[in-house]
Each structure stands twice: as structure tokens, then as C-alpha cells.
C-alpha positions as CSV (number, residue, x, y, z in Angstrom):
1,M,-4.9,-3.0,-2.8
2,E,-4.5,-5.1,0.3
3,Q,-1.0,-6.2,1.5
4,D,-1.9,-9.9,0.9
5,Q,-2.6,-9.2,-2.8
6,A,0.6,-7.1,-3.1
7,I,2.6,-10.0,-1.6
8,K,1.0,-12.5,-4.0
9,V,2.0,-10.2,-7.0
10,F,5.6,-9.8,-5.7
11,E,5.9,-13.6,-5.2
12,S,4.7,-14.2,-8.7
13,L,7.3,-11.8,-10.2
14,A,10.1,-13.2,-8.0
15,S,11.1,-15.6,-10.8
16,G,13.3,-14.2,-13.6
17,L,11.3,-16.0,-16.3
18,R,8.0,-14.8,-15.0
19,L,9.3,-11.2,-14.9
20,D,10.4,-11.7,-18.5
21,V,7.0,-13.1,-19.5
22,Y,5.2,-10.2,-17.9
23,R,7.5,-7.6,-19.5
24,L,7.0,-9.3,-22.9
25,L,3.2,-9.1,-22.4
26,M,3.5,-5.5,-21.4
27,R,5.3,-4.8,-24.7
28,A,2.7,-6.7,-26.6
29,G,0.0,-4.4,-25.3
30,P,-3.7,-5.2,-25.4
31,E,-3.3,-7.7,-28.2
32,G,-1.3,-10.0,-26.0
33,L,0.4,-13.1,-27.2
34,V,-0.3,-16.8,-27.6
35,A,1.7,-19.2,-25.5
36,G,3.7,-20.5,-28.4
37,D,4.8,-17.0,-29.3
38,I,5.9,-16.3,-25.7
39,A,7.9,-19.6,-25.6
40,S,9.6,-18.7,-28.9
41,A,10.4,-15.1,-27.9
42,L,11.9,-16.2,-24.6
43,N,13.4,-19.5,-25.9
44,V,11.6,-21.5,-23.2
45,P,10.2,-25.0,-23.6
46,P,6.4,-24.9,-23.7
47,T,6.1,-27.4,-20.8
48,N,8.3,-25.2,-18.6
49,L,6.5,-22.0,-19.7
50,S,3.0,-23.4,-18.8
51,F,4.0,-23.7,-15.1
52,H,5.0,-20.0,-15.0
53,L,2.0,-18.8,-17.0
54,K,-0.3,-20.6,-14.5
55,A,1.4,-18.8,-11.6
56,L,1.1,-15.4,-13.3
57,T,-2.5,-16.1,-14.1
58,Q,-3.3,-17.2,-10.5
59,S,-1.8,-14.0,-9.1
60,G,-3.9,-12.0,-11.5
61,L,-1.0,-10.4,-13.3
62,I,-2.0,-11.9,-16.6
63,S,-5.3,-13.1,-18.1
64,V,-5.8,-15.9,-20.5
65,T,-8.5,-16.2,-23.2
66,P,-9.0,-19.4,-25.2
67,E,-8.8,-18.9,-29.0
68,G,-9.6,-22.2,-30.6
69,R,-6.7,-24.5,-29.7
70,Y,-4.6,-21.6,-28.5
71,Q,-4.5,-19.6,-25.3
72,R,-3.9,-15.8,-25.6
73,Y,-2.3,-14.2,-22.6
74,R,-2.5,-10.5,-21.8
75,A,-0.9,-8.4,-19.0
76,N,-3.3,-7.0,-16.4
77,L,-2.4,-3.4,-16.7
78,A,-4.9,-2.3,-14.1
79,L,-3.4,-4.6,-11.5
80,M,0.1,-3.3,-12.1
81,Q,-1.2,0.3,-11.8
82,A,-2.8,-0.6,-8.5
83,M,0.5,-2.1,-7.4
84,V,2.3,1.1,-8.3
85,D,-0.3,3.1,-6.5
86,Y,0.0,0.8,-3.4
87,L,3.8,1.2,-3.4
88,T,3.7,5.0,-3.8
89,A,0.8,5.7,-1.4
90,E,3.3,6.5,1.3
91,C,5.7,8.4,-1.0
92,C,7.4,11.5,0.4
93,A,6.0,11.2,3.9
94,G,2.4,10.6,2.8
95,H,2.4,13.2,0.0
96,P,2.2,11.0,-3.1
97,E,1.4,14.1,-5.3
98,Q,5.1,14.9,-5.0
99,C,5.9,11.6,-6.7
100,A,3.5,12.2,-9.7
101,D,6.3,11.7,-12.2
102,L,7.9,8.4,-11.2
103,R,10.1,8.3,-14.3
104,G,11.4,11.8,-13.9
105,E,13.5,13.4,-11.2
106,R,13.4,11.4,-7.9
107,V,12.0,14.0,-5.5
108,C,12.2,11.8,-2.5
109,A,15.7,10.3,-3.1
110,P,19.0,12.1,-2.8
111,A,20.4,13.2,-6.1
112,S,23.1,10.5,-6.0
113,A,20.7,7.6,-5.4
114,T,19.9,5.5,-8.5
115,T,17.9,2.4,-9.2
116,E,21.1,0.5,-9.9
117,S,22.0,0.7,-6.2
118,I,18.8,-1.0,-5.2
């Protein structure tokens, strides 16, 4: 992943609503959700949601597939994995294998550091 693409992804997720949409689509898995279901789940007016869905689609974070009169949205899991890989490539002074379990013990951070302090 190039830095320009990473910046585009981060900019796209810089909105709280877009982050909520992406996380919702991650939970939905490969089946994805239609726009109306996303709007209902997040209690967002469809006109407001369409603006955010367009931004997420343009960044590549989600894909859209027409299904009759509906649009089905899916999270781009490969792009998010590429983003995680990009962010961790320099982990632990260039030894990313030490960061293999990113959900487990933080091998690079002091024991007292937590994600809440970030």
C-alpha cells in the first residue's frame, strides 16, 4: 500500500458515521447490507447516508453491487488487511513478526500503555 492510499482510507474513516457504517458492514460479513438496512441500523436519514456511502466507496473501503432497485454494500476486507499490514510494517523497529498477534499482549508498548490513552 502506498502512503497516498493510506491517507485516503484514513480521511474516509475520519467521520464518526462512516466509521460506524464500516464497522456495521464488517459485522455483516460477506453478505453485506442494503442501504436501507444500514440507515435503519444507524438511525440515519437515507439522504445523509448516501453521501457517506459514496465517500466510503470512493476510498475503496466498501464496494457496492446493484440488486434490482437496491444497492448492497460490503466491507472491503482485503483493503483493511492491507491497511493493517501497512501500519504494522515498521512494528518493533522493523521486526513485524513480533507483532503477529495484534490483539494479544502488546510486545512493543510498555505494559501500562493501553489503547484508551491513544
